[in-house]
C-alpha positions as CSV (number, residue, x, y, z in Angstrom):
1,M,-26.0,-20.3,-54.8
2,K,-27.4,-19.2,-51.3
3,K,-31.0,-20.2,-50.4
4,I,-34.0,-17.9,-50.2
5,I,-35.1,-17.7,-46.8
6,S,-39.0,-15.9,-45.8
7,K,-39.1,-12.8,-44.1
8,G,-40.1,-14.7,-41.2
9,E,-37.8,-17.9,-41.0
10,K,-35.3,-15.1,-40.9
11,D,-36.7,-13.4,-38.2
12,R,-37.0,-16.7,-36.2
13,K,-33.7,-17.7,-36.8
14,I,-32.6,-13.9,-35.5
15,K,-34.7,-14.3,-32.2
16,R,-33.4,-18.0,-31.8
17,N,-29.7,-16.8,-32.0
18,Q,-30.1,-13.7,-29.7
19,L,-32.1,-16.1,-27.0
20,L,-29.1,-18.4,-27.3
21,I,-26.7,-15.7,-26.8
22,G,-29.0,-14.2,-23.7
23,L,-28.5,-17.7,-22.1
24,V,-25.3,-18.0,-22.7
25,L,-24.5,-14.8,-20.8
26,I,-26.6,-15.3,-18.0
27,V,-25.3,-19.2,-17.6
28,L,-21.5,-17.1,-17.5
29,M,-22.7,-14.3,-14.8
30,V,-24.2,-16.8,-12.6
31,L,-21.4,-19.3,-12.9
32,S,-19.2,-16.1,-12.1
33,T,-21.0,-15.1,-9.3
34,L,-21.0,-18.6,-7.9
35,G,-17.1,-18.9,-8.1
36,F,-16.4,-15.3,-6.7
37,A,-18.6,-16.6,-3.5
38,L,-16.8,-19.8,-3.2
39,T,-12.9,-18.1,-3.6
40,G,-14.0,-15.0,-1.6
41,R,-15.4,-17.3,1.0
42,A,-12.1,-19.5,1.1
43,N,-9.7,-16.0,1.4
44,N,-11.8,-15.0,4.4
45,E,-10.2,-17.9,6.7
46,D,-8.2,-17.5,10.1
47,S,-5.4,-16.9,7.9
48,D,-6.7,-12.9,7.1
49,K,-7.0,-11.9,10.7
50,I,-4.0,-12.0,12.9
51,E,-3.5,-10.6,16.4
52,Y,-0.2,-8.7,17.5
53,Q,0.0,-7.3,20.9
54,G,-3.8,-6.6,21.2
55,V,-4.0,-5.0,17.7
56,V,-6.1,-7.2,15.0
57,F,-4.7,-7.2,11.5
58,I,-7.3,-8.0,8.6
59,R,-6.5,-8.7,5.5
60,D,-8.5,-7.1,2.3
61,S,-8.0,-6.5,-0.9
62,G,-4.0,-6.9,-0.4
63,F,-3.4,-4.7,2.2
64,W,-3.4,-4.8,6.2
65,F,-6.0,-3.2,8.1
66,S,-5.6,-2.0,11.4
67,E,-6.7,0.5,14.4
68,I,-4.2,1.3,16.7
69,K,-4.7,3.8,19.5
70,G,-7.7,5.2,17.4
71,K,-5.9,5.5,14.1
72,N,-6.5,3.3,10.9
73,Y,-3.8,1.9,9.2
74,M,-3.6,0.5,5.5
75,T,-0.1,-1.0,5.2
76,T,1.5,-4.2,3.1
77,Y,2.5,-5.9,6.0
78,N,1.5,-6.4,9.3
79,A,3.5,-5.9,12.4
80,K,4.2,-9.3,12.5
81,E,5.6,-10.0,9.2
82,V,8.0,-6.8,9.8
83,E,9.0,-7.6,13.5
84,N,12.6,-8.6,12.5
85,F,13.5,-4.7,11.6
86,S,13.9,-2.8,14.7
87,F,13.8,1.1,15.0
88,P,15.6,2.6,17.9
89,S,13.8,6.1,18.4
90,Y,11.7,8.3,20.7
91,L,9.7,9.5,17.7
92,T,5.9,8.5,17.9
93,V,2.7,9.7,15.3
94,E,2.7,13.3,17.5
95,N,5.9,14.1,16.2
96,Y,4.8,14.5,12.5
97,R,1.6,15.7,14.0
98,N,0.3,19.2,11.9
99,K,4.0,19.6,10.6
100,P,5.3,19.4,6.8
101,L,6.9,16.1,5.9
102,Y,9.7,15.7,3.6
103,F,10.9,12.7,1.8
104,V,14.1,12.2,0.1
105,G,15.8,9.9,-2.1
106,D,14.5,6.2,-3.9
107,L,10.7,7.3,-3.8
108,G,8.6,4.1,-4.9
109,D,5.7,2.3,-3.0
110,S,7.5,2.8,0.4
111,T,6.6,6.5,0.1
112,S,3.2,5.9,-0.9
113,E,2.9,3.4,2.0
114,I,4.1,6.2,5.0
115,A,2.2,8.9,2.9
116,R,-0.9,7.0,2.7
117,N,-0.9,6.6,6.4
118,L,0.5,9.4,7.8
119,N,-1.3,11.9,5.4
120,D,-4.2,12.7,8.1
121,I,-1.6,13.5,10.5
122,A,1.1,15.7,8.8
123,L,0.3,19.2,7.3
124,R,1.5,18.6,3.7
125,M,4.2,16.0,2.2
126,Q,6.6,16.7,-0.5
127,S,9.5,15.6,-2.2
128,A,12.8,17.5,-0.8
129,C,16.6,17.4,-0.9
130,L,19.2,17.8,1.6
131,S,21.8,19.8,-0.2
132,E,21.9,22.0,-3.3
133,I,24.6,20.2,-4.9
134,N,22.8,17.0,-5.0
135,C,19.7,18.2,-6.1
136,S,18.9,17.7,-9.5
137,E,15.3,18.8,-9.3
138,N,13.6,22.5,-8.5
139,L,13.2,20.9,-4.8
140,P,13.2,22.5,-1.4
141,V,16.6,22.2,0.4
142,K,15.4,21.3,4.0
143,N,18.0,20.1,7.0
144,C,17.6,17.4,9.8
145,S,17.8,20.0,12.2
146,D,14.6,22.0,11.3
147,D,12.5,19.7,9.3
148,N,10.8,16.2,9.5
149,I,12.4,14.1,6.8
150,I,12.5,10.6,5.6
151,I,15.3,9.5,3.6
152,M,15.0,6.0,1.7
153,R,17.6,4.5,-0.4
154,E,19.6,1.5,-1.2
155,P,22.2,0.3,1.3
156,S,26.1,0.7,-0.3
157,E,28.4,-2.6,-0.4
158,D,29.7,-1.6,3.2
159,E,26.2,-1.2,4.6
160,E,23.5,-2.8,6.2
161,E,19.9,-2.7,6.3
162,S,18.5,-0.6,8.8
163,I,16.3,2.3,10.0
164,F,17.5,4.8,12.2
165,Q,17.2,8.4,13.4
166,E,19.3,11.5,13.1
167,E,18.0,14.5,14.7
168,N,14.6,15.0,13.1
169,C,15.5,12.8,10.0
170,V,15.0,8.9,9.5
171,F,17.0,6.8,7.7
172,I,15.5,3.8,5.8
173,I,18.4,2.2,4.4
174,G,17.2,-1.1,2.6
175,S,17.1,-2.7,-0.7
176,Y,14.4,-1.6,-3.0
177,Q,12.3,-5.2,-2.2
178,N,12.5,-4.6,1.5
179,Q,12.0,-0.7,1.9
180,T,8.6,-1.3,2.4
181,K,8.6,-3.8,5.0
182,M,10.9,-1.2,6.5
183,A,8.4,1.7,6.0
184,D,5.8,-0.8,7.9
185,A,7.9,-1.3,10.4
186,F,8.7,2.5,11.1
187,L,4.7,3.4,10.7
188,F,4.4,0.7,13.4
189,H,6.9,2.2,15.6
190,L,5.5,5.4,15.3
191,A,2.1,3.8,16.3
192,G,3.9,2.2,19.3
193,I,3.3,-1.4,18.7
């Protein structure tokens, strides 16, 4: 059998439980804020800020932020991390200014990396095909002599990872896990570092 409780006693019990829950929530909020503040300081040490060829890279929220020749960049890797990927080319950011930019191939994080950083420079960006034969979707067919195209794909068995240019096409041929590094190397080359 259940004990009979008066209305006043029931109200006191409810208020006491609400007070306990409120205190527990306040303690949790204070401790989580304190924990965030302490770990935030640990993450903002010198390892999150580097200088490479006169450019300062600052890591925040998983990305490296830099300003190169007046343009802001947000990349997954900093220039020091991708210095092993060379790109012999005459291209600069100006080659893409107010012109459409097309992407062909394995479109993943590396495409997003380039699009995020050239979005304010290129007229527009979209997927395309290099030939009607290999075009599985209803995409425009473009060519390297007339259009700025970035082609991304994994290397075949007899190919090495590389970044190279043929006419207006830039080929980023690398394993899926290296394509974002290679895209950042491409961006830093365009920026002149």
